[in-house]
C-alpha positions as CSV (number, residue, x, y, z in Angstrom):
1,X,16.5,-5.2,3.5
2,X,19.1,-5.4,6.2
3,X,21.8,-8.1,6.5
4,X,21.6,-10.2,9.7
5,X,24.0,-12.9,10.9
6,X,23.8,-16.1,8.9
7,X,20.8,-18.3,9.9
8,X,20.8,-22.0,10.7
9,X,17.7,-24.1,10.5
10,X,15.7,-26.6,8.5
11,X,15.9,-26.5,4.7
12,X,13.5,-24.0,3.1
13,X,10.7,-25.3,1.0
14,X,7.2,-24.6,-0.2
15,X,3.9,-26.5,0.3
16,X,1.4,-26.1,-2.6
17,X,-2.2,-27.4,-2.1
18,X,-4.6,-27.6,-5.1
19,X,-8.4,-27.7,-4.6
20,X,-11.1,-28.1,-7.3
21,X,-14.3,-26.2,-6.6
22,X,-17.7,-25.6,-8.0
23,X,-17.9,-21.9,-9.1
24,X,-20.5,-21.1,-6.5
25,X,-18.1,-22.0,-3.7
26,X,-15.3,-19.7,-4.9
27,X,-16.3,-16.6,-2.9
28,X,-16.5,-18.4,0.4
29,X,-13.3,-20.3,-0.1
30,X,-11.5,-17.1,-1.2
31,X,-12.8,-15.1,1.8
32,X,-11.6,-17.9,4.2
33,X,-8.1,-17.7,2.7
34,X,-8.0,-13.9,2.9
35,X,-9.0,-14.2,6.6
36,X,-6.1,-16.6,7.2
37,X,-3.6,-14.0,5.9
38,X,-3.2,-15.2,2.3
39,X,-2.9,-12.7,-0.6
40,X,-3.9,-13.3,-4.2
41,X,-0.7,-14.0,-6.2
42,X,-2.3,-14.5,-9.6
43,X,-5.3,-15.6,-11.5
44,X,-4.7,-17.7,-14.6
45,X,-7.4,-18.7,-17.1
46,X,-6.9,-21.7,-19.4
47,X,-8.7,-22.8,-22.6
48,X,-9.3,-26.6,-22.4
49,X,-11.5,-26.7,-25.5
50,X,-15.1,-27.2,-24.4
51,X,-14.4,-25.7,-21.0
52,X,-12.4,-22.8,-19.5
53,X,-10.4,-23.4,-16.4
54,X,-9.5,-20.7,-13.9
55,X,-6.7,-21.1,-11.3
56,X,-6.5,-18.7,-8.3
57,X,-3.1,-18.9,-6.6
58,X,-3.1,-17.6,-3.0
59,X,0.2,-17.0,-1.2
60,X,1.2,-16.6,2.4
61,X,4.7,-16.3,3.8
62,X,6.8,-17.3,6.8
63,X,6.2,-20.2,6.4
64,X,5.9,-20.4,2.6
65,X,2.3,-21.5,1.8
66,X,0.6,-21.7,-1.6
67,X,-3.0,-22.7,-2.2
68,X,-4.6,-23.1,-5.7
69,X,-8.3,-22.9,-6.1
70,X,-9.4,-24.3,-9.5
71,X,-12.9,-23.9,-11.1
72,X,-14.2,-25.1,-14.5
73,X,-16.6,-23.1,-16.7
74,X,-18.4,-23.9,-19.9
75,X,-16.6,-22.3,-22.8
76,X,-19.9,-21.3,-24.5
77,X,-21.1,-19.2,-21.6
78,X,-18.2,-18.6,-19.0
79,X,-19.3,-16.7,-15.9
80,X,-18.1,-16.5,-12.4
81,X,-19.0,-14.6,-9.3
82,X,-16.7,-11.5,-8.8
83,X,-14.3,-11.4,-5.8
84,X,-14.1,-7.6,-6.1
85,X,-15.7,-7.0,-2.7
86,X,-13.0,-9.1,-1.2
87,X,-9.9,-8.0,-3.1
88,X,-9.1,-5.1,-5.4
89,X,-6.4,-7.1,-7.2
90,X,-9.0,-9.8,-7.9
91,X,-11.2,-7.2,-9.6
92,X,-8.4,-6.4,-12.0
93,X,-7.6,-10.0,-12.7
94,X,-11.3,-10.5,-13.5
95,X,-11.3,-7.6,-16.0
96,X,-8.2,-9.0,-17.6
97,X,-9.8,-12.4,-18.0
98,X,-12.9,-10.8,-19.4
99,X,-10.9,-9.0,-22.1
100,X,-8.6,-11.9,-23.1
101,X,-10.9,-15.0,-22.5
102,X,-14.5,-13.7,-22.5
103,X,-15.1,-14.8,-18.9
104,X,-17.8,-12.6,-17.4
105,X,-17.4,-11.5,-13.7
106,X,-21.0,-11.4,-12.4
107,X,-21.8,-8.2,-10.5
108,X,-18.4,-6.6,-11.1
109,X,-18.5,-3.0,-9.9
110,X,-16.3,-1.7,-12.8
111,X,-16.8,-4.1,-15.8
112,X,-15.4,-2.0,-18.6
113,X,-12.3,-2.9,-20.6
114,X,-8.8,-3.0,-19.0
115,X,-6.4,-4.6,-21.4
116,X,-8.1,-4.3,-24.8
117,X,-8.3,-0.7,-26.1
118,X,-11.2,0.7,-28.1
119,X,-9.9,-0.5,-31.4
120,X,-9.9,-4.2,-30.4
121,X,-13.0,-5.8,-31.9
122,X,-15.9,-6.7,-29.5
123,X,-16.4,-10.4,-29.0
124,X,-12.8,-11.4,-30.0
125,X,-10.8,-13.0,-27.2
126,X,-7.2,-13.4,-28.2
127,X,-6.1,-16.0,-25.6
128,X,-8.8,-18.5,-26.7
129,X,-7.4,-21.5,-28.6
130,X,-9.7,-20.9,-31.6
131,X,-9.4,-17.1,-31.6
132,X,-7.6,-17.1,-34.9
133,X,-6.1,-13.9,-36.5
134,X,-7.7,-10.7,-35.3
135,X,-10.6,-9.3,-37.3
136,X,-10.3,-5.7,-38.7
137,X,-9.7,-3.3,-35.8
138,X,-12.2,-0.5,-35.7
139,X,-13.3,2.1,-33.1
140,X,-16.2,0.1,-31.8
141,X,-16.2,1.1,-28.1
142,X,-15.0,4.3,-26.5
143,X,-12.7,4.0,-23.5
144,X,-14.7,5.3,-20.5
145,X,-12.8,8.0,-18.7
146,X,-14.7,9.5,-15.7
147,X,-15.2,13.1,-16.4
148,X,-14.7,15.5,-13.5
149,X,-16.8,18.6,-13.8
150,X,-17.2,21.9,-11.8
151,X,-16.0,25.5,-11.8
152,X,-12.5,25.8,-13.0
153,X,-12.0,22.1,-13.7
154,X,-10.0,21.2,-16.8
155,X,-8.1,18.1,-18.1
156,X,-4.4,17.7,-18.9
157,X,-3.6,14.7,-21.2
158,X,-0.1,13.2,-20.9
159,X,1.1,10.6,-23.3
160,X,1.0,7.9,-24.6
161,X,3.7,9.5,-26.7
162,X,6.1,11.3,-24.3
163,X,8.9,13.8,-24.7
164,X,11.6,11.3,-23.7
165,X,12.5,7.9,-24.9
166,X,10.3,6.0,-22.5
167,X,7.5,3.5,-22.6
168,X,4.0,4.6,-23.6
169,X,1.2,5.2,-21.1
170,X,-1.7,7.7,-21.2
171,X,-2.4,9.8,-18.1
172,X,-5.4,12.0,-17.9
173,X,-5.3,14.6,-15.0
174,X,-8.4,16.4,-13.9
175,X,-7.2,19.6,-12.2
176,X,-8.2,23.0,-10.7
177,X,-5.4,25.4,-11.1
178,X,-2.4,23.2,-10.2
179,X,-4.3,20.9,-7.8
180,X,-4.9,17.3,-9.0
181,X,-8.5,16.2,-8.4
182,X,-8.2,12.8,-10.2
183,X,-5.7,10.9,-12.3
184,X,-6.6,8.1,-14.6
185,X,-3.8,5.9,-16.0
186,X,-4.4,4.0,-19.2
187,X,-1.8,1.3,-20.0
188,X,-1.5,-1.7,-22.3
189,X,0.0,0.2,-25.2
190,X,2.9,-2.3,-25.2
191,X,0.7,-5.4,-25.0
192,X,2.7,-8.0,-27.0
193,X,0.9,-11.2,-26.3
194,X,3.8,-12.5,-24.2
195,X,1.8,-15.3,-22.5
196,X,0.6,-16.5,-25.9
197,X,4.2,-16.6,-27.2
198,X,5.2,-19.0,-24.5
199,X,2.6,-21.6,-25.7
200,X,4.2,-24.5,-27.6
201,X,7.8,-23.7,-26.6
202,X,10.0,-26.3,-25.0
203,X,9.7,-25.9,-21.3
204,X,13.5,-25.9,-20.8
205,X,14.2,-23.7,-23.8
206,X,12.0,-20.6,-23.3
207,X,14.3,-18.7,-21.0
208,X,15.1,-16.2,-23.8
209,X,11.5,-15.0,-23.8
210,X,11.2,-14.9,-20.0
211,X,14.3,-12.6,-19.9
212,X,12.7,-10.1,-22.2
213,X,9.4,-9.7,-20.4
214,X,10.7,-6.5,-18.8
215,X,14.2,-5.5,-19.9
216,X,15.5,-4.1,-16.6
217,X,14.3,-7.2,-14.7
218,X,15.9,-9.9,-17.0
219,X,17.4,-11.9,-14.2
220,X,14.4,-11.9,-11.8
221,X,11.9,-12.9,-14.5
222,X,14.4,-15.4,-15.9
223,X,14.7,-16.9,-12.4
224,X,10.9,-17.0,-11.7
225,X,10.4,-18.8,-15.0
226,X,13.2,-21.2,-14.2
227,X,11.8,-22.0,-10.8
228,X,8.4,-22.6,-12.3
229,X,9.8,-25.0,-14.9
230,X,11.9,-26.8,-12.2
231,X,8.8,-27.1,-10.0
232,X,6.9,-28.7,-12.9
233,X,9.6,-31.0,-14.1
234,X,10.8,-32.1,-10.6
235,X,14.3,-30.5,-10.9
236,X,15.7,-29.7,-7.5
237,X,18.7,-27.4,-7.5
238,X,21.3,-27.7,-4.7
239,X,21.6,-24.9,-2.2
240,X,24.9,-23.4,-3.6
241,X,23.2,-23.0,-6.9
242,X,20.4,-21.0,-5.3
243,X,23.0,-18.8,-3.7
244,X,24.6,-18.0,-7.0
245,X,21.2,-17.1,-8.4
246,X,20.6,-14.9,-5.4
247,X,23.9,-13.2,-6.2
248,X,22.8,-12.4,-9.7
249,X,19.5,-10.9,-8.5
250,X,21.3,-8.6,-6.0
251,X,23.4,-7.3,-8.9
252,X,20.2,-6.5,-10.7
253,X,18.9,-4.7,-7.6
254,X,22.0,-2.6,-7.4
255,X,22.2,-1.1,-10.9
256,X,18.4,-0.3,-10.9
257,X,18.3,1.3,-7.5
258,X,21.4,3.4,-8.4
259,X,19.7,4.6,-11.6
260,X,16.5,5.4,-9.7
261,X,18.2,7.5,-7.0
262,X,19.8,9.6,-9.7
263,X,16.6,9.9,-11.7
264,X,14.6,11.1,-8.7
265,X,17.2,13.8,-8.1
266,X,17.0,14.8,-11.7
267,X,13.2,15.1,-11.6
268,X,13.6,17.6,-8.8
269,X,16.1,19.6,-10.9
270,X,19.3,18.3,-9.4
271,X,21.0,16.9,-12.5
272,X,24.5,16.7,-11.0
273,X,23.4,13.9,-8.7
274,X,21.9,12.1,-11.7
275,X,25.1,12.4,-13.6
276,X,27.1,10.7,-10.8
277,X,24.4,8.0,-10.3
278,X,24.6,7.2,-14.0
279,X,28.4,6.9,-13.7
280,X,27.9,4.4,-10.9
281,X,25.3,2.5,-12.9
282,X,27.7,2.2,-15.8
283,X,30.4,0.7,-13.5
284,X,27.8,-1.8,-12.2
285,X,26.8,-2.8,-15.7
286,X,30.4,-3.5,-16.4
287,X,30.6,-5.7,-13.3
288,X,27.5,-7.5,-14.5
289,X,29.2,-8.1,-17.9
290,X,32.3,-9.5,-16.2
291,X,30.2,-11.7,-13.9
292,X,27.7,-13.2,-16.4
293,X,28.8,-12.1,-19.9
294,X,25.9,-9.7,-20.3
295,X,25.4,-6.2,-19.0
296,X,21.7,-6.9,-18.2
297,X,22.6,-10.3,-16.6
298,X,21.0,-12.4,-19.3
299,X,22.1,-16.0,-19.9
300,X,23.3,-16.7,-16.4
301,X,20.1,-18.5,-15.1
302,X,18.0,-21.0,-16.9
303,X,15.9,-24.1,-15.9
304,X,18.3,-26.5,-14.2
305,X,21.3,-24.3,-14.6
306,X,23.2,-21.4,-13.3
307,X,26.6,-20.3,-14.7
308,X,28.8,-17.3,-13.8
309,X,32.1,-16.3,-15.5
310,X,33.5,-14.9,-12.3
311,X,32.6,-13.4,-9.0
312,X,32.5,-9.6,-8.4
313,X,35.1,-8.0,-6.2
314,X,33.3,-7.2,-2.9
315,X,35.7,-4.3,-2.2
316,X,34.8,-2.7,-5.5
317,X,31.1,-3.1,-4.7
318,X,31.7,-1.5,-1.2
319,X,33.4,1.4,-2.9
320,X,30.5,2.0,-5.2
321,X,28.1,1.8,-2.2
322,X,30.1,4.5,-0.4
323,X,30.1,6.5,-3.6
324,X,26.3,6.3,-4.1
325,X,25.8,7.1,-0.4
326,X,27.7,10.4,-0.9
327,X,25.6,11.2,-4.0
328,X,22.4,10.6,-1.9
329,X,23.8,12.7,0.9
330,X,24.3,15.6,-1.5
331,X,20.8,15.1,-2.9
332,X,19.1,15.2,0.4
333,X,21.3,18.0,1.7
334,X,19.8,20.2,-1.1
335,X,16.9,21.9,0.7
336,X,14.9,22.3,-2.5
337,X,15.2,18.6,-3.3
338,X,14.3,17.5,0.2
339,X,11.3,19.9,0.2
340,X,10.1,18.4,-3.0
341,X,10.4,14.9,-1.7
342,X,9.0,15.3,1.8
343,X,5.3,14.8,2.2
344,X,4.7,14.4,-1.5
345,X,2.3,11.8,-2.9
346,X,1.8,9.9,0.3
347,X,0.6,6.3,0.0
348,X,-0.6,5.2,3.4
349,X,-0.1,1.8,4.9
350,X,-3.8,1.0,4.7
351,X,-3.9,2.1,1.0
352,X,-0.9,0.0,0.1
353,X,-2.3,-3.0,1.9
354,X,-5.8,-2.7,0.3
355,X,-4.3,-2.2,-3.2
356,X,-2.0,-5.3,-2.7
357,X,1.2,-3.3,-3.3
358,X,4.5,-5.1,-3.3
359,X,8.3,-4.4,-3.2
360,X,9.8,-1.1,-2.3
361,X,6.4,0.7,-2.8
362,X,4.9,-1.4,-0.1
363,X,7.9,-1.2,2.2
364,X,8.0,2.6,1.8
365,X,4.5,2.6,3.2
366,X,5.4,0.4,6.2
367,X,4.5,-3.1,4.9
368,X,7.2,-5.6,5.5
369,X,6.9,-7.8,2.4
370,X,9.8,-9.6,0.7
371,X,9.6,-12.9,-1.2
372,X,13.2,-13.7,-0.1
373,X,11.7,-14.4,3.3
374,X,8.1,-15.2,2.5
375,X,8.9,-17.7,-0.4
376,X,12.6,-18.5,-0.1
377,X,14.6,-20.9,-2.3
378,X,17.5,-20.6,0.2
379,X,17.9,-19.1,3.6
380,X,19.5,-15.6,3.3
381,X,20.5,-13.2,6.0
382,X,18.0,-10.5,5.1
383,X,15.1,-8.6,6.6
384,X,12.9,-6.0,4.9
385,X,13.7,-2.3,5.2
386,X,10.5,-0.3,5.8
387,X,9.6,3.3,6.2
388,X,6.2,4.4,7.6
389,X,5.8,7.7,5.8
390,X,4.8,6.6,2.3
391,X,6.0,9.7,0.5
392,X,8.6,10.3,-2.3
393,X,11.3,10.7,0.4
394,X,10.4,7.3,1.9
395,X,10.6,5.6,-1.5
396,X,14.0,7.3,-2.1
397,X,15.4,6.3,1.3
398,X,14.1,2.7,1.1
399,X,16.0,2.3,-2.2
400,X,19.1,3.8,-0.7
401,X,19.1,1.6,2.3
402,X,18.3,-1.5,0.2
403,X,21.3,-0.7,-2.0
404,X,23.6,-0.7,1.0
405,X,22.1,-3.9,2.4
406,X,22.3,-5.6,-1.0
407,X,26.0,-4.8,-1.1
408,X,26.5,-6.5,2.2
409,X,24.5,-9.5,1.2
410,X,26.6,-9.8,-2.0
411,X,29.7,-9.8,0.1
412,X,28.2,-12.7,2.1
413,X,27.2,-14.6,-1.0
414,X,30.6,-14.1,-2.6
415,X,32.4,-15.3,0.5
416,X,30.3,-18.5,0.6
417,X,30.5,-19.4,-3.2
418,X,32.5,-22.5,-3.8
419,X,32.0,-23.0,-7.5
420,X,30.6,-20.9,-10.4
421,X,28.2,-23.3,-12.2
422,X,25.6,-26.0,-11.5
423,X,23.5,-28.0,-14.0
424,X,20.7,-30.4,-13.0
425,X,18.2,-32.2,-15.3
426,X,15.3,-34.6,-14.6
427,X,17.2,-37.3,-16.5
428,X,20.7,-36.9,-15.1
429,X,20.5,-35.4,-11.6
430,X,23.6,-33.9,-10.0
431,X,25.8,-34.3,-7.0
432,X,24.2,-32.6,-4.0
433,X,20.7,-32.5,-5.6
434,X,17.7,-34.8,-5.7
435,X,15.4,-35.1,-8.7
436,X,11.8,-35.9,-8.3
437,X,10.3,-38.7,-10.4
438,X,8.9,-37.3,-13.6
439,X,5.3,-38.0,-14.7
440,X,5.7,-38.2,-18.5
441,X,2.0,-38.9,-19.2
442,X,0.5,-36.1,-17.1
443,X,0.1,-32.4,-17.4
444,X,2.4,-30.8,-14.8
445,X,2.2,-27.4,-13.3
446,X,4.9,-25.3,-11.6
447,X,5.2,-22.0,-9.7
448,X,8.2,-19.7,-9.4
449,X,8.3,-16.8,-6.9
450,X,11.1,-14.3,-6.8
451,X,11.8,-10.9,-5.1
452,X,12.9,-8.8,-8.0
453,X,14.2,-5.3,-7.5
454,X,10.7,-3.9,-7.9
455,X,9.0,-6.5,-5.8
456,X,7.6,-10.0,-5.9
457,X,7.4,-11.7,-9.3
458,X,5.2,-14.8,-9.8
459,X,5.3,-17.2,-12.8
460,X,2.9,-20.2,-13.1
461,X,3.3,-22.6,-16.0
462,X,1.7,-25.8,-17.2
463,X,3.7,-28.4,-19.2
464,X,2.2,-31.1,-21.5
465,X,3.5,-34.7,-21.6
466,X,5.9,-33.8,-24.4
467,X,7.6,-31.2,-22.2
468,X,6.1,-28.2,-24.0
469,X,4.5,-25.2,-22.4
470,X,0.8,-25.2,-22.5
471,X,0.3,-22.0,-20.5
472,X,2.5,-19.4,-18.8
473,X,0.9,-16.8,-16.5
474,X,3.2,-14.0,-15.4
475,X,2.7,-11.3,-12.8
476,X,5.2,-8.5,-12.4
477,X,4.9,-6.4,-9.2
478,X,4.0,-3.4,-11.4
479,X,0.6,-5.1,-12.0
480,X,-0.2,-4.6,-8.3
481,X,1.5,-1.2,-7.9
482,X,0.2,0.8,-10.9
483,X,-3.2,1.6,-9.2
484,X,-1.3,3.2,-6.3
485,X,0.0,6.1,-8.3
486,X,-3.5,7.8,-8.8
487,X,-4.2,7.2,-5.1
488,X,-1.0,8.8,-4.0
489,X,-1.5,11.8,-6.2
490,X,-4.7,13.0,-4.5
491,X,-4.3,16.5,-3.1
492,X,-1.0,17.1,-4.8
493,X,-0.1,19.5,-7.7
494,X,0.6,18.9,-11.4
495,X,4.4,19.6,-11.1
496,X,4.6,16.7,-8.7
497,X,3.3,14.1,-11.2
498,X,6.6,13.4,-13.0
499,X,8.4,13.1,-9.6
500,X,5.8,10.8,-8.2
501,X,5.8,8.6,-11.3
502,X,9.5,8.2,-11.0
503,X,9.4,7.5,-7.3
504,X,7.3,4.4,-8.1
505,X,9.2,3.7,-11.4
506,X,6.8,0.9,-12.5
507,X,7.3,-1.2,-15.6
508,X,4.9,-0.6,-18.5
509,X,6.2,-3.8,-20.3
510,X,6.0,-5.9,-17.2
511,X,2.4,-4.8,-16.6
512,X,1.2,-4.9,-20.2
513,X,2.6,-8.3,-21.3
């Protein structure tokens, strides 16, 4: 992201089109949308009793376009034609639906379990309305790891219990000597049933759960949820409110990028840089607390509301940016560190595109993707920062440049802020905002799209006539980016695995839900 001069133009907005299809027409319609440049943002299954409903949300940016394809399946025998040949992300959404709803993807090339581990009972689908409490968990099905054989090939298991205080994930490396032939990552050890927990909550009162989907992304998930609720209920926030919300998101980007730059140096053995990065992160957390009342920025954003206690000092933010730039200069000036970063775990542009990667992972492989431009709530003077090399060094430098650009964007947002709080509701409205007419007898849906510090976050919700959440589907960018780690590790060595994993720094909790 780089900061450009302020832009003038028409107000930003999104156009969402919904189409109901027969299941047999889904592959052709999806293929047409992919050819038009859309990507698959999410796939959300719904239990409507005698039927199951599946919504495919396709997204395209500049201008912001959103298309929903909806199909209905019999609950007794739900089957649909796989889209795996068209989209790798679609293949994973289908496996997730199979695990949680029992929807069978016909002709799927890799139909084994994704979310449910071996001890989950066969035939029990926890997202179904009538699932009830889980039956006794037993080892009924082994998790199928592909075994690599040959002279000198052996396996190294890593996790799910790790040496540090980190989230659980199991990584199985097939290696010869130190060369990695294949890595398989097994996640969902932190599956908490988050989407199920949203069901039945008041649509305007579930922000506490949204902020805790992934702890280091509280503001971005909170905003995506809030935008989805506002979309469903017809709440239209004024432009200055969106600017305050953007300010909070950039603060979240700063403290996470600062921490990552230090952690990457630490994984290459340069702990001094990490110590200074952590010092900078602590100062940023204190700025967060002074700005919002919470070090992790919770409580500032909610449906129809944004409220700050104060505005950060742009001079202090600029000093911290210069401080971090010096730390990064020392890091890359260390020849051992630069050698470890350069050419390590390359993810090519084509690989990133085919996998559907988002955020700094995609931008470090040359893909200019950024929801602040593709799906804006307010016009901001930003443009994506990209790097064509796709290695650890690229993922380091993209973060560094984004940090500096976010500091400049924050200075712009601070200079244009004219008040610290806005509140809008469907019943009351507010000066400078318009409120769409509510439909109290209908089920309403809403979509929220936000560029979090890791990448694009998408929330889709459905609200019943009483204003309670019927369904919440959440997609963190880590969902799209996790499959890129095994791809990038091809032809690398075992000691590069921790460094590579940190260069992606994906969320286990955001993926597992």
